[in-house]
NUTORRO-541129 format. One record per residue (C-alpha): residue in one letter; y negated, z negated, x negated. Coordinates in steps of 0.1 Angstrom, whole numbers, padded with zeros to 4 digits. Layout:
% NUTORRO-541129
<pt aa="a" y="Y" z="Z" x="X"/>
...
This chain:
% NUTORRO-541129
<pt aa="x" y="0000" z="0000" x="0000"/>
<pt aa="x" y="-0035" z="0007" x="-0012"/>
<pt aa="x" y="-0061" z="-0020" x="-0010"/>
<pt aa="x" y="-0077" z="-0003" x="0020"/>
<pt aa="x" y="-0043" z="-0003" x="0038"/>
<pt aa="x" y="-0038" z="-0039" x="0028"/>
<pt aa="x" y="-0072" z="-0048" x="0043"/>
<pt aa="x" y="-0063" z="-0030" x="0075"/>
<pt aa="x" y="-0030" z="-0048" x="0077"/>
<pt aa="x" y="-0049" z="-0082" x="0073"/>
<pt aa="x" y="-0074" z="-0072" x="0101"/>
<pt aa="x" y="-0047" z="-0061" x="0125"/>
<pt aa="x" y="-0024" z="-0091" x="0119"/>
<pt aa="x" y="-0053" z="-0116" x="0123"/>
<pt aa="x" y="-0065" z="-0099" x="0154"/>
<pt aa="x" y="-0031" z="-0102" x="0169"/>
<pt aa="x" y="-0027" z="-0139" x="0160"/>
<pt aa="x" y="-0063" z="-0150" x="0167"/>
<pt aa="x" y="-0080" z="-0127" x="0193"/>
<pt aa="x" y="-0104" z="-0155" x="0200"/>
<pt aa="x" y="-0118" z="-0177" x="0173"/>
<pt aa="x" y="-0139" z="-0207" x="0184"/>
<pt aa="x" y="-0164" z="-0220" x="0158"/>
<pt aa="x" y="-0147" z="-0251" x="0142"/>
<pt aa="x" y="-0178" z="-0272" x="0140"/>
<pt aa="x" y="-0192" z="-0286" x="0173"/>
<pt aa="x" y="-0229" z="-0277" x="0178"/>
<pt aa="x" y="-0254" z="-0268" x="0205"/>
<pt aa="x" y="-0280" z="-0247" x="0186"/>
<pt aa="x" y="-0288" z="-0234" x="0151"/>
<pt aa="x" y="-0302" z="-0267" x="0139"/>
<pt aa="x" y="-0272" z="-0288" x="0149"/>
<pt aa="x" y="-0249" z="-0261" x="0134"/>
<pt aa="x" y="-0269" z="-0262" x="0101"/>
<pt aa="x" y="-0266" z="-0300" x="0099"/>
<pt aa="x" y="-0228" z="-0299" x="0108"/>
<pt aa="x" y="-0221" z="-0273" x="0081"/>
<pt aa="x" y="-0241" z="-0293" x="0055"/>
<pt aa="x" y="-0220" z="-0323" x="0064"/>
<pt aa="x" y="-0188" z="-0304" x="0061"/>
<pt aa="x" y="-0191" z="-0300" x="0023"/>
<pt aa="x" y="-0160" z="-0317" x="0008"/>
<pt aa="x" y="-0150" z="-0330" x="0042"/>
<pt aa="x" y="-0130" z="-0318" x="0071"/>
<pt aa="x" y="-0143" z="-0301" x="0102"/>
<pt aa="x" y="-0124" z="-0327" x="0123"/>
<pt aa="x" y="-0141" z="-0356" x="0106"/>
<pt aa="x" y="-0175" z="-0340" x="0109"/>
<pt aa="x" y="-0169" z="-0334" x="0146"/>
<pt aa="x" y="-0164" z="-0372" x="0151"/>
<pt aa="x" y="-0197" z="-0381" x="0133"/>
<pt aa="x" y="-0221" z="-0354" x="0146"/>
<pt aa="x" y="-0221" z="-0367" x="0183"/>
<pt aa="x" y="-0233" z="-0401" x="0170"/>
<pt aa="x" y="-0259" z="-0385" x="0148"/>
<pt aa="x" y="-0272" z="-0360" x="0174"/>
<pt aa="x" y="-0274" z="-0387" x="0200"/>
<pt aa="x" y="-0301" z="-0402" x="0178"/>
<pt aa="x" y="-0316" z="-0370" x="0166"/>
<pt aa="x" y="-0309" z="-0335" x="0178"/>
<pt aa="x" y="-0340" z="-0318" x="0165"/>
<pt aa="x" y="-0359" z="-0318" x="0132"/>
<pt aa="x" y="-0387" z="-0337" x="0149"/>
<pt aa="x" y="-0364" z="-0366" x="0159"/>
<pt aa="x" y="-0345" z="-0365" x="0126"/>
<pt aa="x" y="-0376" z="-0372" x="0105"/>
<pt aa="x" y="-0382" z="-0403" x="0126"/>
<pt aa="x" y="-0350" z="-0418" x="0112"/>
<pt aa="x" y="-0351" z="-0432" x="0077"/>
<pt aa="x" y="-0328" z="-0417" x="0050"/>
<pt aa="x" y="-0309" z="-0450" x="0051"/>
<pt aa="x" y="-0303" z="-0448" x="0089"/>
<pt aa="x" y="-0290" z="-0413" x="0085"/>
<pt aa="x" y="-0268" z="-0423" x="0056"/>
<pt aa="x" y="-0253" z="-0452" x="0076"/>
<pt aa="x" y="-0243" z="-0428" x="0104"/>
<pt aa="x" y="-0228" z="-0401" x="0082"/>
<pt aa="x" y="-0211" z="-0424" x="0057"/>
<pt aa="x" y="-0175" z="-0415" x="0069"/>
<pt aa="x" y="-0179" z="-0378" x="0059"/>
<pt aa="x" y="-0186" z="-0386" x="0022"/>
<pt aa="x" y="-0214" z="-0378" x="-0002"/>
<pt aa="x" y="-0237" z="-0396" x="0023"/>
<pt aa="x" y="-0265" z="-0405" x="-0002"/>
<pt aa="x" y="-0272" z="-0369" x="-0011"/>
<pt aa="x" y="-0265" z="-0355" x="0023"/>
<pt aa="x" y="-0287" z="-0380" x="0042"/>
<pt aa="x" y="-0316" z="-0372" x="0018"/>
<pt aa="x" y="-0311" z="-0334" x="0022"/>
<pt aa="x" y="-0309" z="-0337" x="0060"/>
<pt aa="x" y="-0342" z="-0357" x="0061"/>
<pt aa="x" y="-0360" z="-0334" x="0037"/>
<pt aa="x" y="-0348" z="-0301" x="0052"/>
<pt aa="x" y="-0358" z="-0314" x="0087"/>
<pt aa="x" y="-0394" z="-0320" x="0074"/>
<pt aa="x" y="-0395" z="-0286" x="0057"/>
<pt aa="x" y="-0384" z="-0269" x="0090"/>
<pt aa="x" y="-0413" z="-0286" x="0107"/>
<pt aa="x" y="-0438" z="-0279" x="0080"/>
<pt aa="x" y="-0428" z="-0243" x="0072"/>
<pt aa="x" y="-0409" z="-0229" x="0101"/>
<pt aa="x" y="-0424" z="-0245" x="0133"/>
<pt aa="x" y="-0392" z="-0267" x="0137"/>
<pt aa="x" y="-0369" z="-0236" x="0139"/>
<pt aa="x" y="-0340" z="-0227" x="0116"/>
<pt aa="x" y="-0349" z="-0195" x="0097"/>
<pt aa="x" y="-0327" z="-0165" x="0102"/>
<pt aa="x" y="-0327" z="-0152" x="0066"/>
<pt aa="x" y="-0303" z="-0162" x="0039"/>
<pt aa="x" y="-0331" z="-0165" x="0014"/>
<pt aa="x" y="-0352" z="-0190" x="0035"/>
<pt aa="x" y="-0321" z="-0210" x="0043"/>
<pt aa="x" y="-0310" z="-0213" x="0007"/>
<pt aa="x" y="-0344" z="-0227" x="-0002"/>
<pt aa="x" y="-0336" z="-0258" x="0020"/>
<pt aa="x" y="-0323" z="-0289" x="0003"/>
<pt aa="x" y="-0285" z="-0292" x="0004"/>
<pt aa="x" y="-0281" z="-0257" x="0017"/>
<pt aa="x" y="-0261" z="-0234" x="-0007"/>
<pt aa="x" y="-0251" z="-0198" x="-0002"/>
<pt aa="x" y="-0220" z="-0206" x="0017"/>
<pt aa="x" y="-0237" z="-0229" x="0042"/>
<pt aa="x" y="-0265" z="-0204" x="0047"/>
<pt aa="x" y="-0240" z="-0176" x="0053"/>
<pt aa="x" y="-0221" z="-0197" x="0079"/>
<pt aa="x" y="-0254" z="-0203" x="0097"/>
<pt aa="x" y="-0266" z="-0167" x="0098"/>
<pt aa="x" y="-0231" z="-0155" x="0109"/>
<pt aa="x" y="-0223" z="-0182" x="0135"/>
<pt aa="x" y="-0258" z="-0191" x="0148"/>
<pt aa="x" y="-0275" z="-0157" x="0147"/>
<pt aa="x" y="-0247" z="-0131" x="0146"/>
<pt aa="x" y="-0260" z="-0116" x="0114"/>
<pt aa="x" y="-0231" z="-0101" x="0094"/>
<pt aa="x" y="-0221" z="-0124" x="0065"/>
<pt aa="x" y="-0189" z="-0134" x="0048"/>
<pt aa="x" y="-0189" z="-0171" x="0039"/>
<pt aa="x" y="-0162" z="-0178" x="0014"/>
<pt aa="x" y="-0146" z="-0213" x="0016"/>
<pt aa="x" y="-0116" z="-0226" x="-0002"/>
<pt aa="x" y="-0092" z="-0211" x="0023"/>
<pt aa="x" y="-0106" z="-0176" x="0021"/>
<pt aa="x" y="-0109" z="-0178" x="-0017"/>
<pt aa="x" y="-0072" z="-0189" x="-0019"/>
<pt aa="x" y="-0059" z="-0163" x="0005"/>
<pt aa="x" y="-0079" z="-0134" x="-0009"/>
<pt aa="x" y="-0063" z="-0142" x="-0043"/>
<pt aa="x" y="-0028" z="-0146" x="-0028"/>
<pt aa="x" y="-0032" z="-0113" x="-0010"/>
<pt aa="x" y="-0042" z="-0096" x="-0043"/>
<pt aa="x" y="-0076" z="-0085" x="-0027"/>
<pt aa="x" y="-0096" z="-0102" x="-0054"/>
<pt aa="x" y="-0093" z="-0114" x="-0090"/>
<pt aa="x" y="-0101" z="-0149" x="-0077"/>
<pt aa="x" y="-0123" z="-0156" x="-0107"/>
<pt aa="x" y="-0149" z="-0173" x="-0085"/>
<pt aa="x" y="-0162" z="-0174" x="-0049"/>
<pt aa="x" y="-0191" z="-0150" x="-0057"/>
<pt aa="x" y="-0166" z="-0123" x="-0068"/>
<pt aa="x" y="-0143" z="-0131" x="-0038"/>
<pt aa="x" y="-0173" z="-0126" x="-0014"/>
<pt aa="x" y="-0182" z="-0093" x="-0030"/>
<pt aa="x" y="-0146" z="-0080" x="-0028"/>
<pt aa="x" y="-0143" z="-0091" x="0009"/>
<pt aa="x" y="-0175" z="-0074" x="0018"/>
<pt aa="x" y="-0164" z="-0042" x="0000"/>
<pt aa="x" y="-0129" z="-0042" x="0016"/>
<pt aa="x" y="-0136" z="-0052" x="0052"/>
<pt aa="x" y="-0158" z="-0034" x="0078"/>
<pt aa="x" y="-0192" z="-0051" x="0081"/>
<pt aa="x" y="-0189" z="-0054" x="0119"/>
<pt aa="x" y="-0158" z="-0075" x="0115"/>
<pt aa="x" y="-0171" z="-0100" x="0089"/>
<pt aa="x" y="-0182" z="-0127" x="0112"/>
<pt aa="x" y="-0150" z="-0129" x="0132"/>
<pt aa="x" y="-0127" z="-0122" x="0103"/>
<pt aa="x" y="-0139" z="-0150" x="0080"/>
<pt aa="x" y="-0130" z="-0175" x="0108"/>
<pt aa="x" y="-0097" z="-0158" x="0115"/>
<pt aa="x" y="-0088" z="-0161" x="0078"/>
<pt aa="x" y="-0097" z="-0198" x="0078"/>
<pt aa="x" y="-0075" z="-0204" x="0108"/>
<pt aa="x" y="-0047" z="-0184" x="0093"/>
<pt aa="x" y="-0050" z="-0203" x="0060"/>
<pt aa="x" y="-0047" z="-0237" x="0077"/>
<pt aa="x" y="-0018" z="-0227" x="0098"/>
<pt aa="x" y="0003" z="-0203" x="0077"/>
<pt aa="x" y="-0009" z="-0204" x="0041"/>
<pt aa="x" y="-0022" z="-0239" x="0031"/>
<pt aa="x" y="-0027" z="-0250" x="-0004"/>
<pt aa="x" y="0000" z="-0277" x="-0001"/>
<pt aa="x" y="0033" z="-0275" x="0017"/>
<pt aa="x" y="0031" z="-0237" x="0018"/>
<pt aa="x" y="0061" z="-0218" x="0031"/>
<pt aa="x" y="0060" z="-0181" x="0021"/>
<pt aa="x" y="0087" z="-0173" x="0047"/>
<pt aa="x" y="0062" z="-0182" x="0075"/>
<pt aa="x" y="0033" z="-0165" x="0058"/>
<pt aa="x" y="0037" z="-0129" x="0070"/>
<pt aa="x" y="0005" z="-0116" x="0053"/>
<pt aa="x" y="0013" z="-0129" x="0019"/>
<pt aa="x" y="0049" z="-0120" x="0022"/>
<pt aa="x" y="0040" z="-0084" x="0030"/>
<pt aa="x" y="0010" z="-0077" x="0007"/>
<pt aa="x" y="0008" z="-0107" x="-0016"/>
<pt aa="x" y="0003" z="-0108" x="-0053"/>
<pt aa="x" y="0036" z="-0103" x="-0071"/>
<pt aa="x" y="0031" z="-0132" x="-0095"/>
<pt aa="x" y="0023" z="-0156" x="-0066"/>
<pt aa="x" y="0054" z="-0145" x="-0046"/>
<pt aa="x" y="0077" z="-0147" x="-0077"/>
<pt aa="x" y="0064" z="-0182" x="-0085"/>
<pt aa="x" y="0071" z="-0194" x="-0050"/>
<pt aa="x" y="0107" z="-0182" x="-0051"/>
<pt aa="x" y="0112" z="-0196" x="-0086"/>
<pt aa="x" y="0099" z="-0230" x="-0075"/>
<pt aa="x" y="0117" z="-0230" x="-0042"/>
<pt aa="x" y="0141" z="-0259" x="-0040"/>
<pt aa="x" y="0176" z="-0252" x="-0029"/>
<pt aa="x" y="0183" z="-0262" x="0007"/>
């Protein structure tokens, strides 16, 4: 199979498995999505979804968020980890949204990436999921799977994103990045991975990855 054929196989398989893909992080608007994505760094979506209702009950807009102290925010978000830096970033970016963007979340990657605590991946998730602008956020699941599928060298997430954007049709990016995340969690996790259940890797995967799995497979 050529890389184009492999990419088409990925798209077709994921469309069959996940025709509908809900956004994993609970939110009500671009601002609450931005905060939820920021909180999800080095945490799980499930954990973030237990904390954001508590935070958003206190502050659902930048105007309400800046009325809380950094310490108050930190106390609420402590269970998601990295609370000292995240609470500071949430407070600061909320003030910047008020001062520079009339309290609204900007729609451009560049403006989002200027906000404290917002990296390229977070900004990409926001433009894709809040505004429907084509983007291809690469998280650990996508990075791992693109390497397993031999669709990228896997050197870094920047290269993986470039390769994904080159291989997959732009109009499919926003849905596809979520489909890959769901597939990675269900069929191709980092730990406890069973190649026999991972139809995509088994069909198009990197030979060295497949060979290593069979070599390490324990006898039943």
